[in-house]
Structures are given as structure tokens and as C-alpha cells.
All heavy atoms as an XYZ file, in Angstrom:
842
protein
N       1.679    -22.090     20.920
C       1.673    -22.807     22.121
C       3.068    -23.030     22.697
O       3.196    -23.365     23.865
C       1.059    -24.149     21.885
C      -0.394    -24.157     21.531
S      -1.433    -23.720     22.898
C      -2.801    -24.676     22.672
N       4.067    -22.772     21.954
C       5.413    -22.913     22.485
C       5.911    -21.643     23.005
O       6.930    -21.661     23.860
C       6.392    -23.338     21.300
O       6.424    -22.267     20.354
C       6.055    -24.644     20.698
N       5.299    -20.542     22.805
C       5.787    -19.211     23.352
C       5.766    -19.158     24.836
O       6.759    -18.777     25.424
C       4.904    -18.066     22.771
C       5.350    -16.668     23.117
C       6.725    -16.405     22.635
C       4.387    -15.648     22.568
N       4.727    -19.696     25.582
C       4.871    -19.670     27.014
C       5.994    -20.506     27.628
O       6.651    -20.136     28.462
C       3.468    -20.246     27.536
C       2.577    -20.014     26.338
C       3.375    -20.060     25.130
N       6.254    -21.621     26.875
C       7.356    -22.477     27.347
C       8.642    -21.749     27.088
O       9.605    -21.797     28.000
C       7.308    -23.837     26.589
C       8.432    -24.808     26.967
C       8.056    -25.397     28.322
C       8.524    -25.890     25.927
N       8.845    -21.177     25.948
C      10.056    -20.397     25.663
C      10.344    -19.293     26.688
O      11.420    -19.072     27.176
C      10.046    -19.938     24.261
C      10.092    -21.120     23.251
C      11.131    -18.939     24.008
C       9.821    -20.668     21.788
N       9.186    -18.514     26.975
C       9.330    -17.474     27.962
C       9.678    -17.977     29.332
O      10.573    -17.380     29.996
C       8.005    -16.637     27.980
C       7.738    -15.785     26.787
C       6.330    -15.221     26.880
C       8.799    -14.769     26.592
N       9.058    -18.983     29.759
C       9.307    -19.518     31.099
C      10.752    -20.073     31.211
O      11.461    -19.753     32.149
C       8.303    -20.648     31.406
C       8.497    -21.339     32.726
O       8.720    -20.495     33.732
O       8.526    -22.541     32.933
N      11.151    -20.862     30.267
C      12.501    -21.374     30.373
C      13.588    -20.326     30.134
O      14.638    -20.398     30.821
C      12.707    -22.545     29.227
C      11.805    -23.702     29.518
C      11.879    -24.241     30.899
N      13.173    -24.615     31.334
C      13.564    -24.694     32.613
N      12.786    -24.337     33.574
N      14.762    -25.012     32.865
N      13.342    -19.316     29.301
C      14.369    -18.294     29.113
C      14.487    -17.481     30.400
O      15.573    -17.055     30.761
C      14.041    -17.459     27.879
O      12.849    -16.823     28.022
N      13.378    -17.231     31.089
C      13.430    -16.496     32.320
C      14.209    -17.286     33.365
O      14.978    -16.735     34.117
C      11.984    -16.325     32.914
C      11.370    -15.073     32.413
O      12.057    -14.117     32.036
N      10.088    -14.935     32.504
N      14.017    -18.571     33.479
C      14.772    -19.452     34.435
C      16.224    -19.444     34.035
O      17.078    -19.364     34.895
C      14.161    -20.807     34.443
C      12.943    -20.987     35.271
O      12.821    -20.272     36.289
N      12.007    -21.721     34.865
N      16.538    -19.449     32.757
C      17.932    -19.452     32.256
C      18.639    -18.149     32.684
O      19.696    -18.217     33.232
C      17.956    -19.668     30.793
C      19.306    -19.706     30.217
C      20.193    -20.732     30.411
C      19.789    -18.658     29.408
C      21.457    -20.783     29.896
C      20.991    -18.615     28.874
C      21.890    -19.695     29.142
N      17.990    -17.086     32.420
C      18.564    -15.752     32.762
C      18.683    -15.604     34.313
O      19.640    -15.044     34.806
C      17.702    -14.664     32.192
C      17.739    -14.532     30.696
C      16.736    -13.451     30.217
C      19.074    -14.215     30.161
N      17.665    -16.148     35.013
C      17.712    -16.037     36.474
C      18.892    -16.818     37.023
O      19.522    -16.461     38.044
C      16.442    -16.552     37.058
O      16.461    -16.631     38.470
N      19.231    -17.930     36.432
C      20.305    -18.784     36.902
C      21.694    -18.185     36.640
O      22.677    -18.754     37.219
C      20.215    -20.178     36.307
C      19.083    -21.049     36.870
O      18.570    -20.646     37.948
O      18.667    -21.983     36.229
N      21.834    -17.170     35.924
C      23.128    -16.530     35.693
C      23.645    -15.898     37.074
O      24.854    -15.765     37.299
C      23.077    -15.409     34.678
C      23.331    -15.902     33.310
C      22.473    -15.580     32.251
C      24.364    -16.693     32.985
C      22.611    -16.035     31.006
C      24.550    -17.188     31.675
C      23.724    -16.893     30.721
N      22.725    -15.564     37.961
C      23.182    -14.960     39.235
C      23.395    -16.146     40.165
O      23.725    -15.891     41.344
C      22.117    -13.978     39.772
O      20.901    -14.571     39.885
N      23.286    -17.301     39.861
C      23.581    -18.498     40.681
C      22.327    -19.344     40.885
O      21.193    -18.792     40.942
N      22.513    -20.602     40.966
C      21.420    -21.527     41.195
C      20.844    -21.228     42.615
O      21.559    -21.008     43.566
C      21.889    -22.998     41.142
C      22.496    -23.284     39.767
C      20.714    -23.923     41.407
C      21.620    -23.281     38.545
N      19.524    -21.208     42.692
C      18.831    -20.812     43.914
C      19.143    -19.476     44.421
O      19.112    -19.114     45.648
C      19.179    -21.896     45.025
C      18.702    -23.263     44.651
O      17.828    -23.427     43.768
O      19.167    -24.258     45.273
N      19.507    -18.536     43.501
C      19.729    -17.105     43.952
C      19.067    -16.157     42.982
O      19.014    -14.967     43.352
C      21.174    -16.877     44.011
C      21.986    -17.645     45.012
C      23.473    -17.413     44.903
O      23.955    -16.569     44.247
N      24.268    -18.198     45.674
N      18.608    -16.508     41.927
C      18.159    -15.592     40.928
C      16.755    -15.002     41.176
O      16.050    -15.410     42.321
N      16.288    -14.162     40.328
C      14.858    -13.501     40.611
C      13.802    -14.464     40.437
O      12.745    -14.262     40.991
C      14.726    -12.302     39.557
C      14.687    -12.738     38.207
C      13.513    -13.059     37.599
C      15.863    -12.720     37.407
C      13.481    -13.305     36.177
C      15.833    -12.995     36.083
C      14.623    -13.320     35.482
N      14.019    -15.626     39.772
C      12.977    -16.676     39.686
C      12.980    -17.634     40.882
O      12.012    -18.403     41.037
C      13.092    -17.438     38.411
C      12.480    -16.831     37.165
C      11.026    -16.635     37.200
N      10.270    -17.888     37.268
C       9.721    -18.472     36.222
N       9.861    -17.887     34.999
N       9.002    -19.515     36.350
N      13.978    -17.635     41.713
C      13.971    -18.471     42.871
C      13.119    -17.908     43.956
O      12.342    -18.606     44.524
C      15.453    -18.741     43.353
C      15.462    -19.714     44.563
C      15.224    -21.083     44.251
C      15.557    -19.271     45.842
C      15.225    -22.022     45.303
C      15.602    -20.193     46.841
C      15.404    -21.556     46.568
O      15.398    -22.427     47.600
N      13.305    -16.558     44.261
C      12.533    -15.916     45.383
C      11.206    -15.436     44.887
O      10.277    -15.315     45.650
C      13.416    -14.838     45.971
N      11.086    -15.104     43.633
C       9.912    -14.571     43.030
C       9.395    -13.336     43.809
O       8.101    -13.243     44.055
C       8.837    -15.632     42.824
C       9.162    -16.607     41.783
O       9.622    -16.204     40.687
N       8.915    -17.899     41.995
N      10.238    -12.385     44.227
C       9.836    -11.290     44.951
C       8.921    -10.415     44.120
O       8.032     -9.724     44.608
C      11.080    -10.491     45.447
C      11.823    -11.233     46.509
C      13.202    -10.664     46.713
O      13.548     -9.687     45.992
O      13.902    -11.195     47.568
N       9.144    -10.393     42.825
C       8.305     -9.612     41.944
C       6.902    -10.107     41.965
O       5.904     -9.315     41.857
C       8.919     -9.725     40.453
C       8.957    -11.143     39.972
C       9.999    -11.927     40.135
C       7.968    -11.814     39.174
N       9.643    -13.195     39.566
C       8.469    -13.111     38.980
C       6.740    -11.478     38.750
C       7.769    -14.081     38.255
C       6.007    -12.415     38.010
C       6.557    -13.698     37.820
N       6.657    -11.463     42.044
C       5.379    -12.029     42.105
C       4.687    -11.771     43.432
O       3.464    -11.440     43.402
C       5.432    -13.531     41.760
C       4.105    -14.238     41.794
C       3.250    -13.755     40.585
C       4.367    -15.729     41.586
N       5.498    -11.788     44.474
C       4.915    -11.447     45.816
C       4.406    -10.038     45.900
O       3.405     -9.734     46.476
C       5.931    -11.799     46.863
N       5.199     -9.125     45.208
C       4.756     -7.692     45.164
C       3.508     -7.538     44.311
O       2.552     -6.767     44.784
C       5.912     -6.852     44.639
N       3.449     -8.260     43.229
C       2.231     -8.123     42.320
C       1.020     -8.620     43.082
O      -0.063     -8.091     42.933
C       2.487     -8.879     40.980
C       3.516     -8.141     40.170
C       1.203     -8.966     40.255
C       3.909     -8.841     38.983
N       1.155     -9.769     43.679
C       0.000    -10.416     44.402
C      -0.278    -10.006     45.784
O      -1.155    -10.411     46.488
C       0.110    -11.920     44.328
O       1.308    -12.242     45.079
C       0.139    -12.540     42.947
N       0.585     -8.984     46.281
C       0.471     -8.444     47.602
C       0.646     -9.439     48.656
O      -0.119     -9.513     49.732
C      -0.862     -7.711     47.743
C      -0.798     -6.611     48.883
O       0.328     -6.281     49.377
N      -1.947     -6.216     49.399
N       1.475    -10.479     48.439
C       1.732    -11.631     49.355
C       0.452    -12.264     49.925
O       0.434    -12.723     51.029
C       2.541    -11.087     50.553
C       3.973    -10.733     50.246
O       4.586    -11.512     49.587
N       4.440     -9.622     50.734
N      -0.468    -12.551     48.980
C      -1.710    -13.199     49.406
C      -1.572    -14.745     49.434
O      -2.394    -15.403     50.003
C      -2.850    -12.824     48.515
C      -2.745    -13.230     47.022
S      -4.109    -12.513     46.128
C      -4.828    -13.967     45.478
N      -0.442    -15.301     49.002
C      -0.176    -16.694     49.036
C       0.852    -16.970     50.170
O       1.618    -16.054     50.430
C       0.309    -17.214     47.676
C      -0.736    -17.148     46.625
C      -0.599    -16.176     45.588
C      -1.898    -17.885     46.583
C      -1.489    -16.018     44.590
C      -2.802    -17.779     45.584
C      -2.609    -16.841     44.592
N       1.046    -18.194     50.649
C       2.088    -18.510     51.492
C       3.464    -18.374     50.951
O       3.623    -18.464     49.730
C       1.803    -19.946     52.042
C       0.822    -20.437     51.039
C       0.179    -19.343     50.386
N       4.460    -18.130     51.786
C       5.862    -17.970     51.300
C       6.296    -19.161     50.534
O       7.057    -18.999     49.635
C       6.696    -17.713     52.510
C       8.170    -17.247     52.086
C       8.145    -15.989     51.175
O       7.330    -15.103     51.323
N       9.093    -15.987     50.300
N       5.816    -20.312     50.827
C       6.278    -21.542     50.104
C       5.814    -21.548     48.676
O       6.464    -22.215     47.821
C       5.730    -22.778     50.798
O       4.280    -22.788     50.827
N       4.824    -20.775     48.363
C       4.370    -20.672     47.005
C       5.276    -19.828     46.143
O       5.574    -20.066     45.008
C       2.948    -19.961     46.940
C       2.478    -19.727     45.540
C       2.011    -20.770     44.752
C       2.506    -18.416     45.042
C       1.546    -20.504     43.489
C       2.001    -18.181     43.738
C       1.576    -19.207     42.999
N       5.959    -18.801     46.791
C       6.800    -17.882     46.016
C       8.205    -18.350     45.845
O       8.836    -18.160     44.856
C       6.804    -16.470     46.760
C       5.516    -15.856     46.789
C       4.782    -15.708     47.926
C       4.890    -15.349     45.583
C       3.483    -15.112     47.983
C       3.610    -14.793     45.568
C       2.964    -14.620     46.869
O       1.694    -14.038     46.830
N       8.727    -19.025     46.826
C      10.184    -19.352     46.770
C      10.377    -20.806     46.456
O       9.685    -21.688     46.846
C      10.898    -19.017     48.094
O      10.353    -19.800     49.137
N      11.574    -21.034     45.685
C      11.990    -22.343     45.380
C      11.222    -22.997     44.213
O      10.480    -22.411     43.515
N      11.496    -24.306     44.120
C      10.913    -25.123     43.088
C      10.185    -26.323     43.516
O       9.869    -27.200     42.705
C      12.134    -25.649     42.145
C      12.806    -24.468     41.485
O      12.123    -23.586     40.930
N      14.106    -24.495     41.476
N       9.798    -26.485     44.822
C       9.030    -27.638     45.194
C       7.683    -27.708     44.532
O       7.144    -26.731     44.123
C       8.987    -27.568     46.730
C       9.075    -26.108     46.989
C       9.973    -25.490     46.011
N       7.101    -28.846     44.670
C       5.757    -29.093     44.093
C       4.741    -28.160     44.778
O       4.725    -28.095     45.994
C       5.297    -30.546     44.285
C       4.085    -31.006     43.547
C       4.312    -30.847     42.059
C       3.781    -32.427     43.890
N       4.009    -27.412     43.997
C       3.090    -26.495     44.528
C       3.496    -25.033     44.476
O       2.712    -24.073     44.716
N       4.795    -24.845     44.299
C       5.332    -23.508     44.216
C       4.946    -22.827     42.770
O       4.536    -23.592     41.934
C       6.824    -23.464     44.413
O       7.457    -24.050     43.318
N       5.168    -21.585     42.750
C       4.857    -20.882     41.455
C       5.671    -21.458     40.301
O       5.203    -21.717     39.226
C       5.130    -19.371     41.575
C       5.093    -18.756     40.250
C       3.849    -18.519     39.681
C       6.193    -18.286     39.577
C       3.793    -17.888     38.396
C       6.103    -17.671     38.323
C       4.945    -17.428     37.762
N       6.976    -21.748     40.568
C       7.818    -22.242     39.492
C       7.358    -23.584     38.972
O       7.371    -23.916     37.794
C       9.319    -22.268     39.956
C       9.914    -20.962     40.103
O       9.536    -19.968     39.410
N      10.886    -20.862     40.985
N       6.939    -24.469     39.952
C       6.541    -25.795     39.523
C       5.203    -25.716     38.766
O       5.018    -26.426     37.768
C       6.439    -26.794     40.672
O       5.363    -26.369     41.546
N       4.318    -24.873     39.194
C       3.052    -24.694     38.466
C       3.285    -24.077     37.097
O       2.630    -24.464     36.190
C       2.066    -23.824     39.340
C       1.620    -24.582     40.568
C       0.783    -23.653     41.463
N       0.559    -24.390     42.687
C      -0.638    -24.450     43.251
N      -1.641    -23.966     42.627
N      -0.787    -25.066     44.386
N       4.103    -23.072     36.992
C       4.419    -22.446     35.719
C       5.021    -23.541     34.750
O       4.660    -23.569     33.601
C       5.435    -21.313     35.897
N       5.872    -24.364     35.276
C       6.431    -25.440     34.352
C       5.357    -26.400     34.024
O       5.361    -26.859     32.838
C       7.541    -26.110     35.089
C       8.784    -25.308     35.173
C       9.959    -26.032     35.771
N      11.087    -25.073     35.886
C      11.625    -24.823     37.047
N      11.284    -25.398     38.191
N      12.632    -23.945     37.106
N       4.415    -26.713     34.864
C       3.389    -27.635     34.533
C       2.454    -27.041     33.453
O       2.139    -27.667     32.452
C       2.558    -27.991     35.805
C       1.326    -28.848     35.574
C       1.706    -30.288     35.161
C       0.435    -28.825     36.764
N       2.027    -25.792     33.629
C       1.170    -25.171     32.734
C       1.797    -25.039     31.351
O       1.198    -25.356     30.253
C       0.669    -23.853     33.240
C      -0.055    -22.964     32.199
C      -0.190    -24.011     34.379
N       3.047    -24.549     31.308
C       3.736    -24.352     30.061
C       4.053    -25.674     29.351
O       3.883    -25.786     28.139
C       5.026    -23.583     30.167
O       5.927    -24.239     31.122
C       4.746    -22.166     30.638
N       4.306    -26.717     30.107
C       4.465    -28.071     29.500
C       3.172    -28.628     28.903
O       3.238    -29.232     27.867
N       2.078    -28.451     29.648
C       0.754    -28.973     29.120
C       0.417    -28.176     27.833
O      -0.070    -28.770     26.856
C      -0.254    -28.800     30.186
C      -1.739    -29.001     29.584
C      -0.076    -29.851     31.342
N       0.624    -26.850     27.902
C       0.339    -26.082     26.627
C       1.229    -26.499     25.493
O       0.711    -26.677     24.367
C       0.539    -24.581     26.896
C      -0.508    -23.899     27.771
C      -0.073    -22.438     28.070
C      -1.856    -23.900     27.077
N       2.514    -26.763     25.733
C       3.387    -27.222     24.692
C       2.948    -28.603     24.217
O       2.895    -28.818     22.916
C       4.750    -27.259     25.246
C       5.810    -27.816     24.214
C       6.198    -26.931     23.185
C       6.378    -29.002     24.306
C       7.108    -27.379     22.243
C       7.231    -29.476     23.325
C       7.618    -28.690     22.332
N       2.620    -29.571     25.055
C       2.141    -30.818     24.686
C       0.852    -30.750     23.830
O       0.745    -31.433     22.874
N      -0.117    -29.919     24.313
C      -1.342    -29.771     23.528
C      -1.052    -29.159     22.141
O      -1.687    -29.567     21.177
C      -2.284    -28.906     24.352
N      -0.127    -28.169     22.078
C       0.232    -27.597     20.777
C       0.839    -28.651     19.882
O       0.540    -28.633     18.642
N       1.669    -29.504     20.406
C       2.328    -30.535     19.560
C       1.338    -31.511     19.027
O       1.275    -31.788     17.847
C       3.367    -31.238     20.383
C       4.590    -30.327     20.619
C       3.839    -32.550     19.607
C       5.394    -29.944     19.450
N       0.314    -31.883     19.865
C      -0.699    -32.772     19.430
C      -1.599    -32.160     18.427
O      -1.926    -32.664     17.399
C      -1.509    -33.359     20.592
C      -2.749    -34.101     20.179
C      -0.639    -34.181     21.480
N      -1.985    -30.912     18.700
C      -2.859    -30.140     17.785
C      -2.226    -29.914     16.450
O      -2.835    -29.958     15.395
C      -3.229    -28.834     18.463
C      -4.081    -27.854     17.670
C      -5.337    -28.068     17.174
C      -3.610    -26.561     17.200
N      -5.744    -26.991     16.449
C      -4.699    -26.001     16.438
C      -2.519    -25.800     17.305
C      -4.698    -24.793     15.823
C      -2.532    -24.509     16.743
C      -3.577    -24.058     16.029
N      -0.906    -29.643     16.446
C      -0.149    -29.482     15.184
C       0.140    -30.771     14.554
O       0.021    -30.828     13.249
C       1.118    -28.667     15.533
C       2.014    -28.474     14.273
C       1.668    -27.508     13.342
C       3.126    -29.199     14.128
C       2.414    -27.309     12.147
C       3.882    -29.042     12.976
C       3.542    -28.121     12.042
N       0.584    -31.739     15.202
C       1.076    -32.904     14.546
C       0.095    -33.996     14.323
O       0.262    -34.801     13.467
N      -0.977    -34.041     14.990
C      -1.986    -35.135     14.770
C      -2.597    -35.198     13.413
O      -2.588    -36.318     12.866
C      -3.074    -35.055     15.882
C      -4.017    -36.256     15.755
C      -3.651    -37.421     16.248
C      -5.271    -36.045     15.222
C      -4.493    -38.572     16.121
C      -6.169    -37.107     15.093
C      -5.766    -38.404     15.594
N      -2.897    -34.089     12.824
C      -3.393    -34.158     11.445
C      -2.407    -34.747     10.466
O      -2.818    -35.555      9.535
C      -3.745    -32.747     11.025
C      -3.982    -32.032     12.352
C      -3.048    -32.688     13.335
N      -1.101    -34.562     10.633
C      -0.135    -35.027      9.788
C       0.010    -36.589     10.017
O       0.127    -37.354      9.088
C       1.228    -34.432      9.983
C       1.249    -32.986      9.484
C       1.288    -31.947     10.414
C       1.241    -32.714      8.201
C       1.251    -30.653     10.016
C       1.290    -31.386      7.739
C       1.262    -30.374      8.668
O       1.271    -29.029      8.233
N      -0.008    -37.026     11.264
C       0.018    -38.420     11.557
C      -1.220    -39.167     11.091
O      -1.106    -40.304     10.580
C       0.157    -38.629     13.072
C       1.510    -38.210     13.728
C       1.392    -38.303     15.223
C       2.567    -39.117     13.270
N      -2.363    -38.560     11.189
C      -3.564    -39.132     10.735
C      -3.565    -39.342      9.201
O      -3.881    -40.334      8.686
C      -4.786    -38.326     11.142
C      -6.137    -38.940     10.799
C      -7.269    -38.131     11.257
O      -7.186    -36.872     11.444
N      -8.467    -38.780     11.434
N      -3.093    -38.284      8.481
C      -3.021    -38.310      7.042
C      -2.036    -39.432      6.607
O      -2.312    -40.176      5.625
C      -2.669    -37.009      6.446
N      -0.882    -39.558      7.274
C       0.079    -40.493      6.908
C      -0.425    -41.929      7.158
O      -0.287    -42.827      6.356
C       1.346    -40.306      7.677
N      -1.153    -42.150      8.288
C      -1.681    -43.478      8.600
C      -2.766    -43.905      7.654
O      -2.898    -45.010      7.260
C      -2.083    -43.576     10.096
O      -3.193    -42.711     10.303
N      -3.620    -42.880      7.262
C      -4.655    -43.175      6.303
C      -4.054    -43.571      4.955
O      -4.540    -44.452      4.231
C      -5.655    -42.097      6.162
C      -6.612    -41.847      7.348
C      -7.383    -40.566      7.128
C      -7.493    -42.972      7.583
N      -2.985    -42.864      4.610
C      -2.317    -43.146      3.284
C      -1.841    -44.579      3.327
O      -1.892    -45.286      2.302
C      -1.231    -42.092      3.004
O      -0.530    -42.386      1.913
N      -1.095    -44.878      4.348
C      -0.498    -46.243      4.504
C      -1.611    -47.288      4.464
O      -1.440    -48.316      3.840
C       0.402    -46.351      5.776
C       1.632    -45.498      5.632
C       0.677    -47.814      6.062
C       2.353    -45.312      6.924
N      -2.693    -47.097      5.136
C      -3.786    -47.953      5.189
C      -4.461    -48.171      3.807
O      -4.646    -49.319      3.337
C      -4.892    -47.560      6.140
C      -5.996    -48.634      6.371
C      -7.092    -48.109      7.199
N      -7.929    -47.163      6.377
C      -9.040    -46.609      6.771
N      -9.341    -46.744      8.072
N      -9.672    -45.820      6.022
N      -4.622    -47.108      3.105
C      -5.147    -47.181      1.726
C      -4.237    -47.916      0.749
O      -4.751    -48.728     -0.040
C      -5.464    -45.748      1.197
C      -6.615    -45.150      1.880
O      -7.459    -45.817      2.466
N      -6.714    -43.812      1.851
N      -2.929    -47.685      0.858
C      -1.918    -48.369      0.048
C      -1.984    -49.885      0.395
O      -1.987    -50.739     -0.561
C      -0.539    -47.892      0.277
C      -0.254    -46.575     -0.346
C       1.179    -46.145     -0.140
O       2.079    -47.002     -0.082
O       1.379    -44.893     -0.048
N      -2.079    -50.285      1.652
C      -2.135    -51.654      2.067
C      -3.402    -52.251      1.504
O      -3.415    -53.384      0.980
C      -2.125    -51.738      3.560
C      -2.213    -53.169      4.089
C      -1.205    -54.053      3.982
C      -3.480    -53.615      4.655
C      -1.319    -55.336      4.401
C      -3.576    -54.878      5.058
C      -2.510    -55.771      4.924
O      -2.603    -57.110      5.397
N      -4.591    -51.617      1.639
C      -5.820    -52.160      1.156
C      -5.781    -52.322     -0.370
O      -6.265    -53.321     -0.848
C      -7.001    -51.313      1.584
C      -7.352    -51.323      2.983
C      -8.427    -50.376      3.434
O      -8.743    -49.481      2.712
N      -9.031    -50.621      4.623
N      -5.243    -51.326     -1.058
C      -5.110    -51.476     -2.527
C      -4.216    -52.640     -2.909
O      -4.529    -53.355     -3.839
C      -4.627    -50.124     -3.148
C      -5.636    -49.079     -3.116
O      -6.826    -49.327     -2.926
N      -5.177    -47.800     -3.204
N      -3.027    -52.713     -2.251
C      -2.182    -53.866     -2.476
C      -2.832    -55.158     -2.185
O      -2.721    -56.136     -3.014
C      -0.872    -53.677     -1.644
C       0.154    -54.633     -1.887
N       0.853    -54.731     -3.089
C       0.629    -55.646     -1.125
C       1.745    -55.779     -3.016
N       1.595    -56.322     -1.840
N      -3.489    -55.282     -1.102
C      -4.164    -56.521     -0.688
C      -5.280    -56.934     -1.689
O      -5.380    -58.085     -2.167
C      -4.737    -56.427      0.712
O      -3.729    -56.073      1.590
C      -5.348    -57.754      1.172
N      -6.085    -55.924     -2.143
C      -7.140    -56.233     -3.053
C      -6.527    -56.639     -4.396
O      -7.076    -57.484     -5.144
C      -8.132    -55.022     -3.195
O      -7.432    -53.908     -3.720
N      -5.417    -56.043     -4.807
C      -4.818    -56.343     -6.138
C      -4.231    -57.810     -6.030
O      -4.393    -58.570     -6.987
C      -3.627    -55.419     -6.351
C      -3.010    -55.697     -7.678
N      -3.621    -55.473     -8.912
C      -1.662    -56.085     -7.953
C      -2.810    -55.784     -9.860
N      -1.581    -56.139     -9.385
N      -3.681    -58.164     -4.928
C      -3.136    -59.624     -4.728
C      -4.349    -60.564     -4.769
O      -4.239    -61.701     -5.362
C      -2.426    -59.709     -3.427
C      -1.094    -59.156     -3.519
C      -0.301    -59.363     -2.136
O      -0.897    -59.880     -1.226
O       0.859    -59.009     -2.158
N      -5.473    -60.179     -4.185
C      -6.674    -61.008     -4.147
C      -7.168    -61.263     -5.576
O      -7.589    -62.369     -6.002
C      -7.779    -60.499     -3.313
C      -7.479    -60.637     -1.793
C      -8.608    -59.936     -0.977
C      -7.359    -62.084     -1.337
N      -7.187    -60.176     -6.433
C      -7.601    -60.258     -7.786
C      -6.661    -61.225     -8.540
O      -7.148    -62.032     -9.394
C      -7.631    -58.925     -8.406
C      -8.753    -58.056     -7.966
C      -8.640    -56.599     -8.501
O      -7.778    -56.348     -9.403
O      -9.405    -55.747     -8.049
N      -5.367    -61.081     -8.354
C      -4.369    -61.923     -9.059
C      -4.613    -63.345     -8.653
O      -4.554    -64.298     -9.507
C      -3.053    -61.522     -8.798
C      -2.539    -60.172     -9.425
C      -1.167    -59.850     -8.984
C      -2.645    -60.270    -10.934
N      -4.793    -63.644     -7.374
C      -4.918    -64.997     -6.901
C      -6.287    -65.652     -7.435
O      -6.287    -66.812     -7.789
C      -4.856    -65.180     -5.412
O      -5.974    -64.515     -4.731
N      -7.285    -64.833     -7.550
C      -8.547    -65.409     -8.075
C      -8.519    -65.654     -9.528
O      -9.102    -66.592    -10.081
C      -9.717    -64.413     -7.778
O      -9.547    -63.229     -8.407
N      -7.675    -64.776    -10.273
C      -7.462    -65.005    -11.701
C      -6.666    -66.306    -11.902
O      -6.921    -67.069    -12.825
C      -6.719    -63.896    -12.350
C      -7.638    -62.623    -12.483
C      -6.856    -61.455    -13.028
O      -5.594    -61.564    -13.301
O      -7.365    -60.325    -13.120
N      -5.694    -66.594    -11.081
C      -4.896    -67.811    -11.174
C      -5.664    -69.068    -10.933
O      -5.467    -70.057    -11.613
C      -3.695    -67.755    -10.180
C      -2.637    -66.767    -10.574
C      -1.499    -66.825     -9.632
N      -0.737    -65.638     -9.770
C      -0.206    -64.969     -8.757
N      -0.382    -65.376     -7.559
N       0.566    -63.868     -8.971
N      -6.666    -69.015    -10.000
C      -7.508    -70.176     -9.766
C      -8.515    -70.405    -10.845
O      -8.891    -71.521    -11.125
C      -8.192    -69.993     -8.369
O      -8.963    -68.871     -8.383
C      -7.159    -69.972     -7.284
N      -8.905    -69.363    -11.523
C      -9.909    -69.563    -12.571
C      -9.172    -69.935    -13.909
O      -9.748    -70.537    -14.741
C     -10.624    -68.172    -12.792
C     -11.560    -67.741    -11.700
C     -12.125    -66.382    -12.005
C     -12.573    -68.811    -11.405
N      -7.891    -69.597    -14.133
C      -7.176    -69.963    -15.283
C      -6.677    -71.356    -15.137
O      -5.675    -71.555    -14.405
C      -6.126    -68.860    -15.563
C      -5.427    -69.059    -16.897
O      -6.017    -69.679    -17.771
O      -4.247    -68.509    -16.955
N      -7.066    -72.341    -16.003
C      -6.607    -73.757    -15.813
C      -5.170    -73.888    -16.376
O      -4.606    -74.951    -16.156
C      -7.657    -74.597    -16.564
C      -8.267    -73.617    -17.513
C      -8.170    -72.242    -16.885
N      -4.691    -73.029    -17.187
C      -3.325    -73.191    -17.720
C      -2.310    -72.957    -16.700
O      -1.531    -73.111    -16.104
C      -3.122    -72.311    -18.920
O      -3.227    -70.974    -18.553
């Protein structure tokens, strides 16, 4: 799930070597040629909301976030269950000790 994000950001990084707002990812002429200019010009150029660049960042960010949750959630769940079980065992052990103390008159 991180591969799309890495590809998108590395493309933007390489594109910025020719200057901010001047690289191949700013005008996206390659995308206009592939799609035969079927979208408005505002879709191809720049970074405003609704452009190809903003949509690509949104999609790759969502994929990355989903991948992090998909990968990390089982570990967080296992850790929280372990902590809960330790707390319950500790609490039940304290309750047993306190009940023994109340039953023992010495």
C-alpha cells in the first residue's frame, strides 16, 4: 500500500528539479496525451483541488492510511488485549488477597 505513495511523491520530487510549477507533473502533458484531452485544462495543470495532482495525492494518501491501519491494527489489538488480561489477572489476584485477609482473624 505504500508503493503508490512512493511512486507519486518520487515523481513530484523529480519533476520539481526543473523548477517549482515547471516540471512534467505540473502541466501533466503526458496525461493529456494519454486521455486525448477529454478533461478540462484545469484538471491537467497545477495543484488546485480537483486537479489530477490533488486527486493522485488523495488516492495515494488514502491507500497509505488504509495500509497502515491494515498492518498496524492487529498489533495494537494484541497489545491492548495483553494489557487488559494482565490488568484483570492483577485485579483478581488483589481481590483474592483482600478476601483472604478479611477471612483470616489474625
